[in-house]
DOZAMI-211807 format. One line per field, with one value per residue (C-alpha): residue number from 1; x, y, z; residue in one letter. Coordinates in Angstrom, 1 decimal. Each point is the difference from the previous one (the first is absolute). Layout:
N
k: NUM ...
u: X ...
v: Y ...
w: Z ...
r: A ...
This chain:
146
k: 1 2 3 4 5 6 7 8 9 10 11 12 13 14 15 16 17 18 19 20 21 22 23 24 25 26 27 28 29 30 31 32 33 34 35 36 37 38 39 40 41 42 43 44 45 46 47 48 49 50 51 52 53 54 55 56 57 58 59 60 61 62 63 64 65 66 67 68 69 70 71 72 73 74 75 76 77 78 79 80 81 82 83 84 85 86 87 88 89 90 91 92 93 94 95 96 97 98 99 100 101 102 103 104 105 106 107 108 109 110 111 112 113 114 115 116 117 118 119 120 121 122 123 124 125 126 127 128 129 130 131 132 133 134 135 136 137 138 139 140 141 142 143 144 145 146
u: 14.3 -2.8 2.2 -0.1 3.0 -0.4 0.0 -3.7 -0.9 2.0 -1.7 -3.4 0.9 1.2 -3.4 -1.9 2.2 -0.4 -3.7 -1.1 2.7 1.9 3.7 1.1 3.1 -1.4 -0.6 -3.1 -3.3 -3.7 -2.9 -2.1 3.0 0.8 -3.7 0.1 3.3 -1.3 -3.2 2.0 2.0 -3.2 -1.8 3.1 0.2 -3.7 0.4 3.0 -1.8 -3.0 2.0 2.1 -3.3 -0.9 1.4 2.9 -1.7 -3.0 2.4 1.7 -3.3 -1.2 3.3 -0.3 -3.6 1.0 2.9 -2.3 -2.6 2.5 0.6 -3.7 0.7 -2.7 -3.4 -3.0 -1.9 2.3 -2.1 0.7 0.4 2.6 1.8 0.0 1.6 2.7 0.7 0.2 2.8 2.0 -0.7 1.3 3.2 0.6 -0.7 2.3 2.8 -0.4 0.0 2.9 2.1 0.0 -1.6 -3.2 -2.1 -3.2 0.6 -2.2 0.1 -0.9 1.9 -2.0 2.3 1.1 1.5 -2.6 -3.0 -1.0 -1.4 -2.5 0.3 -2.4 0.3 0.4 3.0 1.9 2.3 2.5 3.6 3.4 1.2 3.1 -2.1 -2.3 3.0 1.6 -3.0 -0.7 -3.3 0.0 0.6 -3.2 1.3 2.9 1.1 -1.0
v: -26.7 -1.2 -0.6 -3.8 -0.8 -3.6 -3.0 -0.6 3.6 -0.3 -3.3 1.5 2.9 -2.5 -1.8 3.2 1.1 -3.4 -0.2 3.6 1.6 -0.5 0.4 2.4 1.9 3.0 -2.1 -1.6 1.1 -0.6 1.1 1.6 1.9 1.2 1.2 1.8 1.7 1.1 1.3 2.0 1.8 0.6 1.5 2.0 1.5 0.9 1.7 2.0 1.1 1.0 2.1 1.5 1.3 2.0 3.5 0.3 2.4 -2.4 -2.9 2.1 0.9 -3.6 -1.1 2.6 -1.0 -3.7 0.8 2.2 -2.7 -2.5 2.1 1.0 3.6 0.3 0.9 -2.0 3.2 1.1 1.0 -0.3 3.8 -0.2 -2.8 2.2 2.8 -2.3 -1.2 3.7 0.5 -2.8 1.5 3.4 -1.6 -1.7 3.3 2.0 -2.6 0.1 3.8 0.7 -3.2 -0.1 -3.1 0.8 -2.4 0.0 0.4 -0.7 3.1 -2.0 -3.3 -3.2 -1.6 2.9 -0.5 2.1 -0.1 -1.7 1.9 -1.2 -0.5 2.8 3.0 2.6 -1.9 0.0 2.5 0.0 0.6 -0.8 -3.5 1.3 1.8 -3.0 -2.3 2.5 0.2 -2.7 -1.4 2.0 3.3 1.5 2.9 0.5 3.6 0.6
w: -0.3 2.2 3.1 0.0 2.2 1.3 -2.2 0.8 -1.0 -3.2 -0.8 0.6 -2.4 -2.6 0.2 -0.4 -3.0 -1.6 0.4 -0.8 -2.0 -3.3 -0.2 -2.9 -1.0 1.9 3.2 1.3 -1.6 0.8 -2.2 2.8 1.3 -3.5 -0.4 3.4 -0.7 -3.5 1.6 2.6 -2.7 -2.1 3.0 1.0 -3.5 0.0 3.4 -1.2 -3.2 2.1 2.5 -2.9 -1.6 3.2 0.2 2.4 2.4 0.4 0.7 2.6 1.6 0.0 1.5 2.8 0.6 0.3 2.4 2.1 0.1 1.3 3.1 0.3 -0.9 -2.6 1.6 -1.1 -0.6 -2.8 -3.0 -3.7 -0.2 2.7 -1.8 -3.1 2.0 1.2 -3.5 -1.1 2.6 -1.6 -3.4 1.2 1.4 -3.3 -2.0 2.2 -0.3 -3.8 -0.2 2.4 -0.4 3.8 1.5 2.0 2.1 1.9 3.7 3.0 2.2 3.1 -0.6 -0.3 2.5 2.2 3.4 1.8 -2.3 -3.2 -2.9 -2.6 -3.8 -0.8 -2.4 2.7 1.5 -3.3 -1.6 -2.9 1.1 -1.5 0.4 1.7 2.7 0.4 0.5 2.5 2.3 2.6 1.1 3.2 -1.8 -1.4 -2.0 -2.3 -0.9 -3.6
r: X X X X X X X X X X X X X X X X X X X X X X X X X X X X X X X X X X X X X X X X X X X X X X X X X X X X X X X X X X X X X X X X X X X X X X X X X X X X X X X X X X X X X X X X X X X X X X X X X X X X X X X X X X X X X X X X X X X X X X X X X X X X X X X X X X X X X X X X X X X X X X X X X X
């Protein structure tokens, strides 16, 4: 599994296994590795529980904020009030989806990665449209007929 091909590599792997690991029915085990793996699963479960406790529209807004920050589309002067307005757009999209049964999403009017110009992740560049229309438009198109 570790890619030891030559006899020397296989011999070195055997030495490491003999010195640091214990052979069991499940394979080779090592107490520190077992603790690290158990800790990983514990942290992952805590993270899942944390994110599951946050309303869906807030998770969507945070995800969009993170993606926009990655491409430097979130301005440093964005205020908490503006962030609340952004979260409200995601709440509206979720509410319309639940009311109509038609998936709706938050769209950037001027795309964050447009061919000619780049928009910002700010409240006045967001609108709620159907997922179908959002998927149909391209980054170089700024408007979709409603």
